[in-house]
C-alpha positions as CSV (number, residue, x, y, z in Angstrom):
1,M,-48.8,-39.9,-17.2
2,Q,-48.0,-43.3,-18.5
3,D,-48.4,-46.2,-16.2
4,D,-45.9,-48.7,-15.0
5,T,-46.7,-51.2,-17.5
6,Q,-46.5,-48.6,-20.2
7,L,-42.6,-47.4,-19.0
8,I,-41.3,-51.3,-18.6
9,G,-43.0,-52.1,-22.1
10,R,-41.0,-48.7,-23.6
11,R,-38.1,-49.4,-21.9
12,R,-38.2,-53.1,-23.1
13,G,-38.7,-51.9,-26.5
14,L,-35.4,-50.1,-26.2
15,Q,-33.2,-52.6,-24.7
16,L,-34.6,-55.0,-27.6
17,L,-33.6,-52.0,-30.0
18,A,-30.0,-51.9,-28.4
19,G,-29.4,-55.5,-29.0
20,G,-30.5,-54.9,-32.6
21,A,-27.8,-52.8,-32.7
22,V,-25.0,-54.6,-31.3
23,A,-26.1,-57.3,-33.8
24,L,-26.0,-55.4,-36.7
25,A,-22.7,-55.0,-38.6
26,A,-20.8,-52.2,-36.7
27,I,-22.0,-49.4,-39.2
28,G,-27.1,-30.8,-37.0
29,F,-28.1,-28.8,-37.6
30,R,-24.9,-28.9,-39.4
31,A,-22.4,-26.2,-37.8
32,T,-23.1,-23.3,-39.9
33,A,-24.8,-19.9,-39.5
34,Q,-28.1,-20.0,-38.1
35,T,-30.9,-17.3,-39.4
36,G,-31.3,-14.7,-36.6
37,P,-30.2,-11.6,-34.8
38,S,-26.8,-9.7,-36.9
39,A,-24.6,-7.8,-35.6
40,G,-26.6,-4.7,-33.7
41,R,-29.6,-6.1,-34.0
42,S,-31.2,-7.7,-30.7
43,G,-32.7,-11.4,-29.9
44,I,-32.6,-13.9,-27.3
45,L,-30.2,-16.7,-27.3
46,A,-30.7,-20.2,-25.7
47,L,-27.5,-21.3,-23.7
48,V,-26.4,-24.0,-22.5
49,E,-24.9,-23.9,-19.3
50,K,-23.3,-27.3,-18.4
51,G,-21.8,-26.8,-14.8
52,A,-25.1,-24.9,-14.0
53,G,-26.8,-28.0,-15.6
54,G,-29.9,-25.9,-17.3
55,V,-30.5,-23.8,-20.6
56,A,-30.2,-19.8,-19.7
57,F,-31.6,-17.2,-21.4
58,Y,-30.6,-13.8,-22.5
59,A,-31.1,-10.6,-24.0
60,V,-28.4,-10.0,-27.2
61,P,-26.1,-8.4,-27.9
62,E,-26.0,-6.8,-24.5
63,G,-26.4,-10.1,-22.8
64,R,-29.0,-9.6,-20.2
65,R,-30.3,-12.3,-18.2
66,L,-33.9,-13.3,-18.5
67,G,-34.3,-16.4,-16.8
68,S,-33.3,-20.2,-17.2
69,V,-34.6,-23.7,-17.0
70,A,-33.4,-26.1,-15.0
71,L,-32.6,-29.5,-16.5
72,G,-29.9,-31.7,-15.0
73,T,-26.3,-33.1,-14.7
74,Q,-24.4,-31.8,-17.2
75,P,-26.6,-30.6,-20.3
76,H,-24.3,-31.1,-23.1
77,E,-25.4,-29.9,-26.4
78,I,-28.7,-27.8,-28.2
79,A,-30.4,-28.1,-31.2
80,A,-33.8,-26.2,-32.1
81,D,-36.8,-27.2,-34.7
82,P,-36.9,-25.3,-37.6
83,T,-39.7,-23.2,-36.3
84,G,-37.7,-22.1,-33.1
85,R,-40.0,-22.6,-30.5
86,F,-38.8,-25.7,-29.7
87,A,-35.3,-27.0,-28.3
88,F,-33.7,-29.8,-27.7
89,V,-30.9,-31.3,-25.4
90,G,-29.0,-34.0,-24.4
91,H,-28.1,-35.7,-20.9
92,Y,-24.4,-36.0,-20.8
93,G,-24.4,-37.1,-17.2
94,V,-20.8,-36.9,-15.9
95,K,-18.4,-33.9,-16.0
96,S,-15.8,-35.7,-18.3
97,W,-15.5,-38.9,-20.4
98,K,-13.3,-39.9,-18.0
99,A,-15.8,-39.9,-15.8
100,P,-17.2,-43.5,-13.9
101,G,-21.0,-43.9,-14.7
102,A,-22.9,-44.7,-17.2
103,G,-24.0,-41.0,-17.4
104,G,-27.1,-39.2,-18.1
105,S,-30.0,-40.7,-20.9
106,D,-32.5,-38.1,-21.2
107,V,-33.7,-35.8,-24.2
108,W,-34.9,-32.8,-22.6
109,V,-37.5,-30.8,-25.0
110,V,-37.5,-27.2,-23.7
111,D,-39.9,-24.6,-25.0
112,L,-38.1,-21.9,-25.9
113,V,-40.9,-19.2,-26.4
114,G,-42.7,-20.4,-22.8
115,R,-38.8,-20.7,-21.5
116,K,-40.0,-23.8,-19.7
117,L,-39.1,-27.8,-19.8
118,L,-42.0,-29.3,-22.2
119,R,-41.0,-33.3,-21.4
120,T,-38.2,-35.5,-21.0
121,I,-37.3,-38.4,-23.4
122,D,-36.0,-41.3,-21.8
123,L,-33.5,-42.9,-24.0
124,A,-31.9,-45.8,-21.5
125,P,-29.9,-47.6,-21.7
126,F,-28.2,-45.5,-24.0
127,G,-26.1,-43.0,-22.1
128,R,-23.6,-40.3,-22.0
129,L,-26.0,-38.3,-24.4
130,H,-23.8,-35.7,-26.4
131,A,-24.0,-34.7,-29.8
132,V,-28.0,-33.3,-30.8
133,R,-28.7,-32.0,-34.1
134,T,-32.0,-31.6,-36.6
135,D,-32.3,-31.3,-39.9
136,A,-34.3,-29.0,-42.4
137,K,-37.4,-31.6,-42.0
138,G,-37.1,-30.9,-37.8
139,R,-36.3,-34.5,-37.6
140,L,-33.6,-35.1,-34.6
141,Y,-30.3,-36.9,-34.2
142,V,-28.9,-38.0,-30.7
143,L,-25.7,-39.7,-30.5
144,S,-25.1,-41.9,-27.6
145,E,-21.3,-41.4,-26.6
146,K,-21.3,-44.5,-24.5
147,D,-22.6,-46.9,-26.8
148,S,-21.7,-45.2,-30.2
149,V,-25.3,-45.4,-31.4
150,L,-27.4,-42.8,-33.0
151,A,-31.0,-42.0,-32.3
152,F,-33.2,-40.6,-35.0
153,F,-36.4,-39.5,-34.2
154,D,-39.3,-38.7,-37.3
155,N,-41.3,-36.4,-34.6
156,P,-39.5,-35.5,-31.7
157,V,-41.6,-32.9,-30.2
158,T,-44.1,-36.1,-29.2
159,D,-42.4,-39.1,-30.3
160,E,-42.0,-41.0,-27.3
161,A,-39.3,-43.3,-28.6
162,P,-36.5,-43.5,-31.4
163,S,-37.9,-43.9,-35.1
164,R,-34.9,-46.0,-35.9
165,L,-31.5,-46.2,-34.2
166,I,-28.6,-46.8,-36.0
167,P,-25.0,-48.5,-34.8
168,V,-22.0,-46.2,-35.4
169,G,-19.6,-48.8,-34.7
170,G,-17.3,-46.3,-32.7
171,A,-15.0,-46.5,-29.4
172,R,-16.4,-42.9,-28.1
173,S,-18.8,-41.0,-30.6
174,H,-18.2,-37.6,-29.9
175,Y,-19.6,-34.7,-32.2
176,L,-21.8,-35.2,-35.1
177,V,-22.8,-33.4,-38.2
178,V,-26.3,-34.0,-40.1
179,R,-26.7,-33.0,-43.6
180,R,-29.4,-30.7,-44.2
181,D,-32.2,-33.6,-46.1
182,G,-30.7,-36.1,-43.7
183,A,-29.4,-38.6,-45.9
184,R,-25.8,-38.2,-44.5
185,A,-24.3,-38.2,-40.8
186,Y,-21.2,-37.4,-40.0
187,I,-19.6,-38.9,-36.6
188,A,-16.3,-37.7,-35.3
189,D,-15.4,-40.9,-33.0
190,T,-12.1,-39.3,-30.6
191,L,-11.2,-42.5,-29.4
192,S,-11.0,-44.8,-32.5
193,G,-9.2,-41.5,-34.8
194,M,-12.0,-42.0,-37.2
195,V,-14.5,-39.6,-39.0
196,V,-17.6,-42.4,-39.7
197,M,-20.3,-41.7,-42.0
198,V,-23.6,-43.7,-42.0
199,D,-27.3,-43.2,-43.2
200,P,-29.2,-42.5,-40.8
201,E,-32.7,-43.7,-43.0
202,N,-31.0,-46.9,-43.2
203,A,-28.9,-49.2,-40.9
204,A,-28.5,-51.6,-44.0
205,V,-26.2,-49.4,-45.8
206,A,-22.8,-50.0,-45.0
207,P,-20.9,-47.1,-43.1
208,V,-17.7,-45.3,-44.7
209,R,-15.0,-45.2,-41.8
210,R,-11.6,-43.0,-42.6
211,H,-8.7,-42.7,-40.1
212,I,-7.4,-39.6,-39.8
213,G,-5.6,-39.0,-36.8
214,T,-5.5,-39.3,-32.7
215,A,-9.0,-37.4,-32.0
216,P,-11.3,-36.1,-34.2
217,E,-13.8,-33.6,-32.7
218,A,-15.4,-30.5,-34.2
219,M,-16.8,-31.1,-37.8
220,T,-18.8,-28.7,-40.0
221,L,-19.6,-28.9,-43.7
222,S,-19.1,-26.8,-46.3
223,R,-22.1,-24.4,-47.5
224,D,-22.9,-26.8,-50.6
225,E,-22.2,-29.8,-48.3
226,R,-19.7,-31.3,-50.6
227,T,-16.7,-30.7,-48.5
228,L,-17.0,-31.7,-44.7
229,Y,-13.9,-30.5,-42.6
230,V,-12.8,-32.3,-39.4
231,V,-10.4,-30.7,-36.4
232,D,-8.0,-33.6,-35.3
233,R,-8.1,-32.2,-31.5
234,P,-5.3,-32.6,-29.4
235,N,-2.8,-31.1,-32.6
236,G,-4.8,-29.0,-34.4
237,T,-4.6,-30.5,-37.6
238,L,-7.3,-29.3,-40.2
239,H,-9.0,-32.0,-42.8
240,A,-10.8,-31.8,-45.5
241,L,-12.8,-34.8,-46.4
242,D,-15.2,-35.6,-49.3
243,A,-18.4,-35.6,-47.7
244,A,-19.1,-38.1,-50.1
245,T,-16.5,-40.9,-49.7
246,L,-14.4,-39.1,-46.7
247,A,-11.3,-39.2,-49.1
248,E,-8.9,-36.5,-48.1
249,K,-9.2,-33.2,-49.8
250,A,-6.3,-31.3,-48.1
251,R,-4.8,-30.7,-44.5
252,R,-3.3,-28.0,-42.8
253,P,-2.1,-27.7,-38.9
254,M,-3.6,-25.2,-37.0
255,R,-2.3,-23.4,-33.7
256,G,-1.9,-25.8,-32.0
257,E,-5.0,-27.8,-30.3
258,A,-8.2,-26.6,-31.2
259,V,-11.4,-27.2,-30.5
260,R,-14.4,-26.2,-32.3
261,I,-15.2,-25.2,-36.4
262,V,-17.6,-23.2,-37.6
263,T,-19.0,-22.0,-41.4
264,Q,-19.8,-18.7,-42.2
265,A,-22.6,-17.8,-44.7
266,D,-20.1,-17.0,-47.4
267,G,-18.4,-20.1,-47.5
268,R,-15.4,-19.4,-45.0
269,L,-14.4,-21.0,-41.7
270,I,-13.8,-19.9,-38.1
271,V,-12.2,-22.2,-35.8
272,S,-11.4,-21.9,-32.3
273,N,-7.8,-22.6,-31.2
274,T,-7.9,-23.6,-27.6
275,A,-4.2,-23.7,-27.7
276,D,-3.4,-19.8,-28.3
277,K,-7.3,-18.6,-27.0
278,S,-8.0,-17.2,-30.1
279,L,-10.3,-17.4,-33.0
280,S,-8.8,-18.1,-37.0
281,R,-10.7,-17.3,-40.1
282,L,-10.3,-19.8,-43.1
283,D,-9.8,-19.6,-46.5
284,P,-12.7,-23.0,-47.4
285,A,-10.0,-24.1,-50.3
286,T,-6.9,-23.6,-49.2
287,L,-7.6,-24.0,-45.6
288,V,-4.8,-20.9,-44.9
289,E,-5.6,-18.6,-42.5
290,E,-6.6,-14.9,-43.3
291,V,-7.2,-13.8,-39.7
292,R,-6.8,-14.4,-35.8
293,L,-8.4,-12.7,-33.6
294,P,-7.3,-12.9,-29.6
295,L,-9.6,-13.9,-27.0
296,D,-9.9,-14.0,-23.2
297,A,-10.0,-17.2,-23.1
298,G,-10.5,-20.4,-24.8
299,A,-13.7,-20.8,-26.3
300,S,-15.6,-23.9,-26.2
301,G,-18.6,-23.1,-27.9
302,L,-19.2,-21.1,-31.4
303,N,-22.8,-20.1,-32.1
304,L,-22.8,-18.5,-35.6
305,I,-25.7,-16.3,-35.7
306,G,-26.4,-14.4,-38.9
307,D,-23.3,-11.6,-38.8
308,T,-22.6,-12.1,-34.8
309,L,-20.6,-15.0,-33.4
310,Y,-21.5,-15.5,-30.1
311,A,-18.2,-17.6,-28.4
312,S,-19.0,-19.5,-24.8
313,L,-15.7,-18.6,-23.2
314,E,-14.0,-20.8,-20.7
315,N,-14.0,-18.2,-18.0
316,D,-18.2,-18.3,-18.0
317,R,-18.3,-15.5,-20.2
318,V,-19.6,-14.8,-23.3
319,A,-17.8,-13.0,-26.3
320,V,-19.7,-11.1,-29.0
321,V,-18.0,-10.6,-32.0
322,D,-18.7,-8.8,-35.2
323,I,-17.4,-10.9,-37.5
324,R,-17.6,-8.5,-40.4
325,G,-15.5,-6.1,-38.9
326,W,-13.7,-9.2,-37.1
327,R,-13.5,-7.4,-33.4
328,V,-15.3,-8.2,-30.1
329,T,-17.7,-5.8,-29.9
330,G,-19.3,-6.8,-26.4
331,G,-19.4,-9.8,-23.6
332,F,-21.3,-10.7,-20.8
333,A,-20.6,-13.2,-17.8
334,T,-23.0,-16.3,-17.9
335,G,-22.8,-19.6,-15.7
336,S,-20.9,-22.1,-15.1
337,A,-19.7,-23.7,-18.4
338,P,-21.2,-21.7,-20.9
339,D,-21.4,-24.3,-24.6
340,A,-23.7,-24.4,-27.2
341,A,-26.6,-22.3,-27.9
342,V,-29.7,-21.4,-30.4
343,V,-31.6,-18.3,-31.2
344,V,-35.1,-18.0,-30.1
345,S,-37.4,-16.9,-32.8
């Protein structure tokens, strides 16, 4: 355990970094198929349960609960390292973005195999940690919604503080997608209506911004990472942007409010329509809806693993969807407010 002098010194270092971030010019694992259990194959799903305040483990596809790790108030997204041994969870700390308070400032490092909390990284003064992503090298990216700052860790399993802080310069930096090589990160800033592209390895590189609508949120990259798909949540408009320049390539209205989007292994897109409680599968070039699948409730989380989609529903259940047959094949009850998940290797 660190002594008080070490803790004060580390916190002072973070405060200095925060000051530097503000002074600079304002400047995810991507949402796509993970390797893991396909339809009909067994595995273990580590699922964030926001209302329950932890990560729960389920044997899938049947949904038998194996245990849980208590974390804290309102954990949000989760990302695993390339080995599948460790996961990182952001501490949002409040129930909604309109709730008062600074929110949480912890990054929880979870041992997925041992099913236990390994350690906690304190990112104070940065708060309301929402989006969490890893790249192919195992580096970690954590987005502070409150402070519009992206924290970058070279060795997140052992690092005590961020390797770098990249100021995003937004109003409410909520969602994040990162290229596999980590060379670019894309932030959905929901209150400004902007998508912001930054270089996580060099904060001196000027960010690229594009205003696309009211409140961009869900994002995913194409398989070749040349196209960034962004959903403007309130009106459900899907935008296809050039991932190098953020120039718009296409747009198409969806079925009203939409909250999440993922990329299948074959490049097609799956969108969660909150407005009519359904999933849509889209052609990635034309954005035309190919097929729709009704659900029992809106899906706030889409976890695509192999040929199986685990859709976290607003009625505290997970729907198991075979994306090859495009049908719900099962489901199971969860703790309060299930959201993002990773597979345990």
